[in-house]
C-alpha positions in Angstrom: 5.4 6.0 -18.4 8.2 8.0 -19.7 9.8 8.3 -15.8 9.2 4.4 -15.1 7.3 1.5 -14.3 4.3 1.7 -11.8 3.0 -1.0 -9.3 -0.1 -0.7 -7.6 -0.8 -3.1 -4.5 -4.5 -4.5 -3.8 -5.9 -6.2 -0.9 -9.1 -8.2 -1.3 -11.0 -7.4 1.8 -14.3 -9.3 2.9 -15.1 -5.8 4.7 -15.1 -2.4 3.8 -11.6 -1.0 4.8 -9.3 2.2 4.3 -6.1 3.2 5.0 -6.0 5.7 7.8 -2.7 7.1 8.4 -3.2 7.6 12.1 -3.1 3.8 12.4 -0.2 3.7 10.2 2.0 6.4 12.2 1.2 3.9 15.4 2.3 1.0 13.8 -1.2 -0.5 13.6 -1.6 -0.7 9.2 1.6 -1.5 7.9 0.6 -4.4 5.7 0.0 -2.7 2.3 2.9 -0.4 2.9 5.2 -3.1 3.6 4.5 -4.7 0.8 4.9 -1.8 -1.5 8.2 -0.7 -0.4 9.4 -4.5 -0.4 8.5 -4.7 -4.5 10.2 -1.5 -4.9 13.4 -2.7 -3.4 13.2 -6.1 -5.4 12.0 -4.3 -8.9 12.8 -1.2 -10.6 9.3 0.3 -9.8 7.8 3.2 -8.6 4.3 3.1 -6.3 0.8 4.0 -7.9 -1.0 3.0 -5.1 -1.7 0.8 -2.1 -5.5 -0.1 -2.2 -8.4 -1.8 -0.6 -10.7 -3.8 -2.6 -14.1 -4.6 -1.2 -15.5 -8.0 -2.0 -18.7 -7.7 0.1 -22.0 -8.6 -2.0 -23.5 -5.0 -3.2 -27.1 -4.1 -2.6 -28.7 -1.7 -4.9 -31.5 1.1 -3.7 -33.5 3.1 -6.0 -36.7 4.9 -6.1 -37.4 3.9 -9.3 -36.8 1.2 -12.1 -32.8 1.2 -13.4 -31.7 0.2 -16.8 -29.6 -3.0 -16.7 -26.6 -0.5 -17.8 -27.7 2.1 -14.9 -27.4 -1.0 -12.3 -24.3 -2.4 -13.5 -23.0 1.3 -13.3 -24.5 1.9 -9.7 -22.7 -1.8 -8.8 -19.2 -0.9 -10.1 -19.4 2.0 -7.6 -19.9 -0.1 -5.0 -16.8 -1.8 -5.8 -14.4 1.6 -6.0 -11.5 0.9 -4.5 -10.5 2.8 -1.3 -6.6 3.9 -0.1 -3.7 6.1 -1.3 -3.2 6.7 -5.1 0.0 8.8 -6.2 -0.9 12.4 -6.8 0.2 12.1 -10.9 -3.2 12.2 -13.1 -1.5 10.1 -15.7 -0.9 7.6 -13.4 -4.7 8.0 -11.9 -5.9 7.7 -15.7 -3.8 4.6 -16.2 -5.7 2.7 -13.3 -9.3 4.4 -14.5 -8.9 5.0 -18.1 -12.5 6.7 -18.1 -11.6 9.1 -16.0 -11.8 12.7 -17.1 -13.3 14.9 -14.6 -15.2 14.6 -11.3 -15.2 11.5 -9.0 -13.7 8.4 -10.1 -15.6 4.8 -10.0 -13.0 2.7 -9.7 -9.8 4.3 -7.6 -9.9 7.4 -4.8 -9.6 10.0 -7.3 -11.0 13.3 -8.7 -10.3 15.4 -11.1 -11.0 19.0 -10.9 -12.2 21.4 -14.0 -8.7 21.8 -14.9 -7.7 18.2 -15.1 -5.8 18.2 -12.2 -6.1 15.5 -9.3 -7.8 17.7 -6.7 -7.5 17.7 -2.6 -10.7 15.5 -2.7 -8.5 12.7 -3.7 -6.8 10.0 -1.6 -3.6 10.9 -2.8 0.5 11.4 -1.5 3.3 12.9 -4.0 6.0 10.6 -4.5 8.2 11.8 -2.2 5.3 11.8 0.7 5.0 8.0 -0.6 8.6 7.2 0.0 8.5 8.8 3.4 5.6 6.4 4.1 7.8 3.6 2.7 11.0 4.7 4.6 8.9 5.0 7.8 7.1 1.7 7.7 10.6 -0.3 7.4 11.8 1.8 10.4 8.6 0.8 12.4 8.8 -2.7 11.4 12.3 -2.5 12.7 11.4 -1.3 16.2 8.5 -3.4 16.8 10.8 -6.5 16.2 13.8 -5.9 18.6 10.5 -5.2 21.0 9.2 -8.5 20.6 13.0 -10.0 20.6 13.6 -8.3 23.9 10.3 -9.4 25.2 8.3 -6.2 25.6 4.9 -7.4 26.3 3.6 -4.2 28.1 -0.2 -4.1 29.1 -0.7 -1.0 27.2 -3.4 -1.6 24.5 -4.4 0.9 22.1 -7.4 3.2 22.2 -8.4 5.0 19.3 -9.6 8.5 19.6 -12.0 7.9 16.6 -13.5 4.5 16.8 -13.1 3.5 20.8 -11.1 0.7 22.5 -9.1 -1.9 20.7 -9.5 -4.3 23.2 -13.3 -3.8 24.0 -14.4 -7.1 23.2 -11.3 -8.9 23.8 -11.9 -12.6 25.5 -8.4 -12.4 27.4 -9.2 -9.8 29.8 -8.6 -12.1 32.7 -5.0 -13.5 31.4 -3.8 -9.4 30.8 -5.9 -8.1 33.8 -5.7 -4.6 32.1 -7.5 -2.1 34.3 -7.9 1.4 33.4 -7.9 4.1 36.2 -5.7 6.4 38.3 -2.5 4.8 39.2 -3.5 1.5 37.0 -2.9 0.7 33.2 -3.1 3.2 30.5 -4.0 3.1 27.2 -1.9 4.0 24.4 -3.8 6.3 22.4 -4.2 6.9 18.6 -5.2 10.3 17.1 -7.3 11.5 15.0 -5.2 14.0 13.0 -5.9 15.2 9.4 -3.9 13.5 6.7 -1.4 16.6 5.9 -0.7 17.2 9.3 0.1 13.2 9.5 2.5 13.1 6.8 4.5 16.1 7.5 4.5 14.4 11.2 5.9 11.3 9.4 8.1 13.6 7.0 9.6 15.4 9.5 10.8 12.1 12.1 12.2 10.4 8.8 14.2 13.7 8.3 15.5 13.5 12.2 16.1 9.6 12.2 
């Protein structure tokens, strides 16, 4: 585009996955943002999106007979990518050349009646992308320092939405985790909405 070259990072998964900013803030889901920051640092590019592509073989359900074209359309919808995209309609339309209005069948974008990306889109501004990249880099540095210092606290994550991360762990007999009064505690991951998480991350980067 006129303001530079853009790049998107796509991770192909054998399960349905999306970016959870609550987990990003907790330091659990940094992979795609790490890739994006590394590429942007090496190359003269701007972030267009970080996306997951689902490789699960889809099953199409219908109450009536579908034509071949309708089947192909429904299949494409099943492979719609999840993640974060740049809040820029021009960049979104480069990733989905058929996107004019309504919901994209390729990326998590929704175009309103005025031709703009709406709040229904899973999008962030360029500034928010930069804040996420800086936060990821700082979080990686913090985690590295904790590993090198030998920090191995018995404090597993507990998602407010999604439950315990160690619920089915096979190594409880090793860590001896035991939740309760005067015992071990969880590191709780909240379920805050996207705008609130992005604001918290922006404020943290501004004060660090």
